[in-house]
C-alpha positions in Angstrom: -75.1 16.7 -40.4 -72.0 16.0 -42.8 -74.5 16.6 -45.8 -75.3 20.2 -44.9 -72.2 21.3 -43.9 -70.1 24.3 -45.7 -66.9 24.2 -45.7 -64.9 27.0 -45.2 -61.6 26.2 -44.2 -59.5 23.0 -44.6 -55.7 23.1 -43.4 -53.7 20.0 -42.4 -54.8 20.1 -38.7 -58.2 22.6 -39.1 -61.6 21.9 -40.5 -63.7 25.1 -40.3 -67.0 25.8 -41.5 -71.1 26.5 -41.5 -73.6 23.4 -40.8 -77.1 23.0 -39.6 -77.9 21.8 -36.5 -81.4 21.3 -35.7 -82.4 24.1 -38.0 -80.1 26.9 -36.7 -76.9 27.4 -39.1 -73.7 27.7 -36.5 -70.0 27.4 -37.7 -68.0 24.6 -36.4 -64.4 24.4 -36.5 -62.3 21.1 -35.1 -58.0 21.5 -34.4 -56.2 18.3 -34.2 -53.3 18.9 -32.3 -51.5 16.2 -34.6 -49.9 13.8 -32.3 -50.4 12.1 -28.8 -47.3 14.5 -27.0 -48.8 17.6 -28.8 -52.3 17.2 -27.0 -50.5 16.4 -23.5 -48.5 19.5 -24.2 -52.4 21.8 -25.5 -53.3 20.2 -21.8 -51.1 21.9 -20.0 -51.3 24.9 -21.6 -55.0 25.3 -22.4 -57.0 23.3 -25.7 -58.3 26.0 -28.6 -61.4 25.0 -27.1 -60.9 26.1 -23.3 -59.3 29.6 -24.7 -62.3 30.0 -27.0 -64.6 30.0 -23.9 -61.7 32.4 -22.1 -61.3 34.4 -24.8 -65.7 34.8 -25.5 -65.2 35.8 -21.3 -63.0 38.3 -22.1 -64.7 39.9 -24.9 -68.4 40.0 -23.5 -66.5 42.1 -20.6 -65.6 44.8 -21.9 -68.6 45.0 -24.3 -67.2 44.1 -27.4 -69.7 41.7 -30.5 -68.4 38.8 -30.7 -69.9 35.5 -32.6 -72.1 33.7 -29.8 -69.6 31.0 -28.5 -72.5 27.8 -28.4 -70.6 24.9 -27.4 -66.1 24.7 -27.1 -65.6 20.3 -26.0 -62.3 18.6 -26.1 -61.9 15.0 -27.8 -59.1 13.4 -25.4 -57.2 10.2 -26.0 -55.5 8.8 -22.4 -55.5 11.9 -21.2 -54.3 13.2 -24.8 -56.7 16.3 -25.7 -56.7 14.9 -29.7 -59.2 17.0 -31.5 -60.7 21.1 -30.1 -64.3 21.6 -31.3 -65.9 24.8 -31.1 -69.2 26.0 -32.5 -70.3 29.8 -32.5 -73.6 31.7 -34.1 -73.1 31.8 -37.8 -73.1 35.4 -37.8 -75.4 35.4 -41.2 -75.6 39.0 -43.1 -71.7 39.0 -42.0 -68.9 39.7 -44.1 -65.4 39.7 -44.2 -63.7 43.5 -44.1 -62.8 42.9 -48.2 -66.5 42.4 -49.2 -68.0 45.2 -47.4 -65.1 47.5 -48.7 -65.2 46.6 -52.3 -69.9 46.3 -52.3 -71.0 47.4 -55.1 -67.5 47.6 -57.3 -65.0 50.0 -56.5 -65.5 51.4 -53.4 -66.7 55.5 -53.1 -63.7 57.5 -51.0 -65.9 58.1 -48.1 -67.1 54.6 -47.9 -63.0 53.2 -48.1 -62.6 56.5 -45.3 -65.2 56.3 -42.4 -64.9 51.8 -42.7 -61.1 52.8 -42.0 -62.0 54.7 -39.5 -64.9 52.8 -37.4 -62.2 49.3 -37.5 -59.6 51.5 -36.4 -61.3 53.1 -33.4 -62.4 49.5 -32.5 -58.8 48.3 -32.4 -58.1 51.1 -30.2 -60.8 50.6 -27.9 -60.0 47.0 -27.7 -56.5 48.1 -26.9 -57.3 50.8 -24.3 -59.8 47.9 -22.5 -57.1 45.5 -22.1 -57.5 43.2 -25.0 -55.8 41.7 -27.9 -55.5 39.4 -30.2 -52.9 36.9 -30.9 -54.0 36.6 -35.0 -55.3 40.4 -36.1 -55.7 39.6 -39.4 -58.6 40.2 -42.1 -60.7 37.7 -41.8 -61.5 37.2 -38.4 -63.2 40.5 -38.4 -66.3 40.5 -39.4 -68.7 43.2 -40.3 -72.9 43.7 -40.5 -74.5 46.5 -42.6 -76.9 48.4 -40.7 -80.0 49.8 -41.7 -79.2 53.3 -41.3 -75.6 53.1 -43.3 -73.6 52.0 -39.7 -71.5 48.8 -40.4 -71.0 47.1 -36.6 -67.9 45.5 -36.5 -67.6 41.5 -34.4 -64.5 39.8 -33.8 -64.7 35.6 -35.0 -61.6 34.1 -33.3 -61.8 33.8 -30.1 -59.4 31.8 -29.2 -56.8 34.2 -29.8 -58.1 36.9 -27.7 -55.8 37.6 -24.9 -56.5 40.0 -22.2 -53.8 42.6 -19.4 -52.9 44.9 -17.2 -51.8 47.3 -20.1 -51.2 46.7 -23.6 -47.7 47.9 -24.6 -47.3 50.4 -27.7 -45.0 46.9 -29.2 -48.1 45.1 -28.8 -50.2 47.2 -30.1 -48.3 47.6 -33.0 -47.6 43.8 -33.5 -51.4 43.6 -34.2 -51.7 46.8 -36.2 -48.8 44.9 -38.7 -50.5 41.6 -38.7 -53.8 43.2 -40.4 -51.7 45.2 -41.9 -50.2 42.3 -43.4 -54.2 41.3 -44.7 -55.7 44.7 -46.1 -52.0 45.7 -47.6 -52.8 43.4 -51.2 -55.7 46.5 -51.9 -55.7 49.2 -49.4 -52.5 51.9 -50.8 -50.1 53.9 -48.5 -52.0 56.5 -48.1 -55.2 54.7 -46.9 -52.8 52.5 -44.6 -51.5 55.8 -43.3 -55.1 57.3 -42.8 -56.1 53.8 -40.8 -52.7 54.3 -38.7 -53.7 58.4 -37.4 -57.8 57.2 -36.7 -56.0 54.4 -34.8 -53.9 57.1 -32.8 -56.5 59.4 -32.7 -55.4 62.2 -35.2 -52.7 62.8 -36.5 -49.2 63.4 -34.8 -46.4 65.3 -35.2 -44.1 64.5 -38.0 -41.5 63.4 -35.6 -43.9 61.5 -33.4 -45.7 59.7 -37.1 -41.9 59.0 -38.3 -41.3 57.3 -34.4 -43.4 55.1 -34.5 -43.6 54.1 -38.2 -39.8 53.5 -38.2 -40.5 51.0 -34.7 -43.5 49.6 -36.6 -40.9 48.7 -39.0 -38.3 47.5 -37.1 -40.5 44.7 -35.7 -41.9 44.1 -39.8 -38.1 43.3 -40.3 -37.3 41.4 -37.1 -40.2 39.3 -37.9 -39.7 39.1 -41.9 -36.0 37.6 -40.3 -37.2 35.2 -38.5 -39.4 33.8 -40.7 -36.5 33.6 -43.1 -35.1 31.4 -40.3 -37.5 29.3 -40.1 -37.5 28.4 -43.4 -34.2 27.7 -43.4 -34.4 25.2 -41.3 -37.6 23.4 -42.8 -39.8 25.0 -39.3 -42.2 26.9 -41.9 -42.4 29.2 -45.2 -41.9 32.2 -45.9 -45.1 34.6 -46.6 -44.5 37.0 -49.3 -45.5 41.0 -47.4 -46.8 43.1 -50.6 -47.7 46.0 -48.2 -44.2 46.2 -46.8 -42.8 48.0 -49.6 -45.7 51.0 -49.9 -45.1 52.1 -45.9 -42.4 54.0 -45.5 -40.8 56.0 -42.2 -39.9 58.8 -44.2 -43.1 59.1 -46.1 -45.4 58.7 -42.6 -45.6 62.6 -42.2 -46.9 63.8 -45.4 -50.8 63.8 -45.8 -52.9 60.8 -45.9 -55.2 61.1 -48.4 
């Protein structure tokens, strides 16, 4: 299997890619816990493998498309979880958002509007169903174009899916902000405002639009302050925010083009 493995992600703790298992292409992810103590805590609060099983069940109950979970296994040592192995269908033919967005070169106006509205409505439906993701970003949404010109959205990061009785406005905005950070490098402010208004079900009154964007900017600023604090303590680097300077509460009442 190692010879047929095609890596797509490799970090200090995570290795992921596509492998050929008994003639079937599957997506394989291995997450290492890093230490025996962390692995013991992980067993108490739930490993990636167990969370993937729960996330797949939550999405299935809500009627959402997802990468089909084939197996989720923990590797333990003396009661401590050392690794989680997650195997899902490979979703051949599906692509990440920017690959579909830029299909054929520079995207046509109607093409990008259609994609924005489709994804915004699907995320709104996810939240209204009582589901959210702790890592909603572009690479965790896969799109498969259908023969009739439509697009099907798949959720692929199963271990970060959570269910709740009600998704608060803050939780919804956190999801949208996280996604906005990953698409901001190629979607200008008017397109991102259009996405927000499509999520809301239409462009709200100017005062309400400004309130929502102002709260989103406040949440984003709080995240940046926490990131700076982690950098000073040596815990984590600050990630650049290429989208932040283009979105403003003052411009939220303008027409999204």
